[in-house]
C-alpha positions in Angstrom: -53.6 -80.2 -43.3 -52.3 -78.8 -40.0 -53.8 -80.2 -36.7 -55.0 -77.7 -34.1 -53.0 -77.7 -30.8 -56.3 -78.4 -28.9 -56.2 -81.8 -30.6 -52.5 -82.5 -31.3 -51.2 -81.7 -27.8 -52.1 -84.3 -25.1 -52.0 -81.5 -22.4 -54.9 -79.9 -24.3 -56.6 -83.0 -25.6 -57.2 -84.2 -22.0 -59.4 -81.2 -21.5 -61.7 -82.1 -24.4 -64.2 -84.5 -22.7 -64.8 -82.2 -19.8 -66.1 -79.4 -22.1 -67.6 -81.4 -24.9 -70.6 -83.7 -24.4 -72.7 -85.2 -27.1 -76.4 -84.4 -27.0 -79.1 -85.3 -29.6 -76.3 -85.9 -32.1 -75.2 -88.9 -30.0 -78.5 -90.7 -30.4 -78.7 -89.8 -34.0 -75.4 -91.5 -34.8 -75.8 -94.4 -32.5 -79.1 -95.2 -34.2 -77.6 -95.3 -37.7 -76.5 -98.9 -37.4 -79.0 -101.3 -35.9 -77.2 -104.5 -36.7 -73.5 -105.2 -36.0 -71.6 -103.2 -38.7 -68.1 -102.3 -39.7 -67.9 -98.6 -38.8 -65.2 -96.1 -39.7 -65.2 -93.1 -37.3 -63.2 -90.4 -39.1 -62.0 -87.6 -36.8 -62.8 -89.8 -33.8 -61.1 -87.5 -31.3 -61.1 -88.9 -27.8 -63.5 -91.7 -28.8 -66.6 -90.5 -27.0 -68.9 -91.9 -29.8 -66.4 -94.4 -31.1 -66.4 -96.4 -27.8 -70.2 -96.1 -27.5 -70.6 -97.7 -30.9 -68.1 -100.4 -30.1 -69.9 -101.2 -26.8 -73.0 -101.9 -28.9 -71.2 -104.7 -30.7 -70.0 -102.9 -33.8 -66.6 -103.5 -35.4 -65.2 -99.9 -35.1 -62.1 -98.3 -36.4 -61.3 -94.8 -35.1 -59.2 -92.6 -37.3 -57.7 -89.2 -36.4 -54.6 -87.2 -37.4 -54.2 -85.8 -33.9 -51.8 -87.7 -31.7 -53.1 -86.1 -28.5 -56.7 -87.0 -29.0 -55.8 -90.6 -30.0 -53.6 -90.9 -26.9 -56.6 -90.0 -24.7 -58.9 -92.3 -26.7 -56.5 -95.3 -26.3 -56.3 -94.7 -22.5 -60.1 -95.0 -22.2 -60.3 -98.2 -24.3 -59.1 -100.5 -21.6 -60.9 -103.5 -23.2 -59.3 -102.9 -26.6 -62.7 -102.7 -28.4 -61.5 -100.2 -31.1 -58.7 -100.2 -33.6 -57.2 -96.7 -33.4 -55.3 -95.3 -36.4 -53.4 -92.0 -36.8 -54.2 -90.7 -40.2 -56.0 -88.0 -42.1 -59.1 -88.8 -44.1 -57.2 -88.4 -47.3 -54.3 -90.6 -46.1 -56.1 -93.6 -44.8 -55.1 -96.9 -46.4 -56.9 -100.0 -45.2 -57.7 -103.3 -46.8 -61.2 -103.4 -45.1 -64.4 -102.0 -46.5 -66.9 -100.4 -44.2 -70.7 -100.4 -44.0 -70.9 -97.0 -42.4 -68.5 -94.0 -42.2 -69.2 -91.1 -39.9 -67.7 -87.7 -39.3 -69.1 -86.2 -36.1 -68.5 -83.0 -34.1 -68.4 -80.9 -37.3 -65.2 -82.6 -38.4 -66.2 -81.9 -42.0 -65.5 -78.2 -41.4 -61.7 -78.7 -41.0 -61.4 -79.4 -44.8 -60.8 -75.8 -45.9 -61.1 -75.9 -49.6 -62.7 -78.1 -52.4 -59.4 -79.9 -53.1 -59.0 -81.0 -49.4 -62.6 -82.0 -49.2 -62.6 -83.9 -52.4 -59.4 -85.8 -51.5 -61.0 -86.8 -48.2 -64.4 -87.8 -49.6 -62.9 -89.8 -52.5 -60.6 -91.8 -50.2 -63.5 -92.5 -47.8 -65.6 -93.7 -50.8 -62.8 -96.1 -51.7 -63.1 -97.7 -48.2 -66.9 -98.3 -48.4 -68.8 -101.4 -49.4 -71.3 -100.9 -52.2 -74.3 -99.2 -50.6 -72.3 -98.3 -47.5 -73.3 -94.9 -46.0 -71.3 -91.8 -45.2 -73.0 -89.6 -42.6 -71.7 -86.2 -41.3 -72.8 -82.7 -40.4 -71.6 -79.2 -41.0 -72.9 -76.0 -39.5 -75.3 -74.1 -41.7 -73.5 -70.8 -42.6 -76.8 -68.9 -42.9 -77.5 -69.6 -39.2 -74.2 -67.8 -38.3 -73.4 -69.8 -35.2 -70.1 -68.0 -35.0 -71.8 -64.7 -34.0 -72.2 -66.3 -30.6 -68.5 -67.3 -30.3 -67.5 -64.5 -27.9 -66.0 -64.6 -24.5 -69.1 -63.3 -22.9 -71.4 -66.0 -24.5 -69.1 -69.0 -24.3 -67.3 -68.6 -21.0 -67.6 -71.7 -18.8 -65.7 -73.4 -15.9 -65.6 -77.0 -15.0 -63.6 -79.4 -12.9 -61.2 -81.5 -15.0 -60.1 -84.7 -13.4 -56.4 -84.6 -12.4 -56.1 -80.9 -13.2 -58.7 -79.0 -11.2 -60.9 -76.1 -12.2 -60.5 -75.0 -15.8 -62.1 -72.0 -17.6 -62.6 -71.9 -21.4 -64.1 -69.4 -23.8 -64.1 -69.1 -27.6 -63.6 -66.0 -29.7 -63.6 -65.3 -33.4 -60.4 -63.6 -34.6 -61.3 -63.1 -38.3 -63.9 -64.0 -40.9 -62.8 -64.3 -44.5 -65.6 -65.5 -46.8 -66.4 -69.1 -45.9 -63.6 -69.3 -43.3 -63.8 -68.4 -39.6 -60.6 -68.2 -37.5 -61.4 -68.9 -33.9 -59.5 -69.3 -30.7 -60.2 -71.7 -27.9 -58.7 -70.2 -24.7 -58.3 -72.4 -21.7 -57.1 -71.2 -18.3 -56.0 -73.6 -15.5 -57.4 -71.6 -12.6 -55.2 -73.2 -9.9 -52.0 -72.1 -11.6 -53.1 -69.4 -14.0 -51.6 -71.2 -16.9 -53.3 -70.3 -20.2 -53.5 -72.7 -23.2 -54.7 -71.3 -26.5 -55.6 -73.2 -29.7 -56.2 -71.5 -33.0 -58.6 -73.0 -35.5 -59.9 -72.3 -38.9 -63.2 -73.7 -40.0 -65.0 -73.7 -43.3 -68.7 -72.8 -43.4 -69.6 -74.3 -46.8 -73.2 -73.9 -48.0 -75.4 -76.9 -48.5 -75.3 -76.9 -52.3 -71.5 -76.9 -52.4 -71.4 -79.8 -49.8 -73.9 -81.8 -51.8 -72.0 -81.3 -55.0 -68.7 -82.4 -53.4 -70.2 -85.5 -52.0 -71.7 -86.5 -55.3 -68.5 -85.7 -57.2 -66.7 -88.2 -54.8 -69.1 -91.0 -56.0 -71.7 -90.9 -53.2 -75.5 -90.7 -53.8 -77.4 -88.3 -51.5 -80.1 -90.0 -49.5 -81.2 -87.2 -47.1 -80.2 -83.8 -46.0 -81.6 -82.8 -42.6 -81.5 -79.5 -40.8 -81.4 -80.7 -37.2 -81.0 -83.9 -35.1 -84.7 -84.5 -35.1 -84.5 -85.3 -38.8 -86.4 -82.2 -39.7 -86.0 -81.0 -43.3 -83.2 -78.6 -44.1 -84.2 -74.9 -44.4 -82.4 -71.5 -44.5 -82.7 -71.2 -40.7 -81.6 -74.7 -39.9 -78.6 -74.9 -37.5 -77.1 -78.0 -39.2 -76.5 -79.5 -42.6 -76.7 -83.2 -41.9 -75.9 -85.4 -44.9 -76.7 -89.0 -45.3 -75.2 -90.5 -48.5 -74.6 -94.0 -49.9 -71.6 -95.3 -51.9 
């Protein structure tokens, strides 16, 4: 599975935190483990949530296939609270078993077909204790979030530490069934340098997601439609899955 430049390249990964802040999803994931737990953060990125979980006393392992994102995460982890591992969800090979595994920031959508998804979910299941939970979210395809991914609707500018003002916008290049091809276009305003990352995301429907999770050996506990734990419905923005091994 290829890794997008926005994540693989450090010169792009360093921009991530300035444009991506957790909202209600942060509290949702932080509240999943009340007692100190062994947590596997798959697709941990720059460690925004990984480090917050570790600061609460959890034993956290952050896993990501993107070297650039992990480099940024390790730089932030001055106290060495987290074990960082470069690997895909299907490649992970650890002796430990975990109480909770999470995939945040719509990481689930980078698995582009049933084979990739099944390989990842099956390997995650192998790393769970009996009853351990896997929790993740995917955008509801019926809500068509990608209709808003245009330059006009997504354009924003912010000051990036050590770089200066940076502008970003997102634009859809193509839609093919469940798959959306989208560009993230960054412009460093002081120099005019443009950095573009191409991504492909899968918008799988709820029934397909549930079937793949169950086929991997998990038992569905809940499927929510938003971070307030409201029930999933056709207009829900998210498909939030809580399952148990």
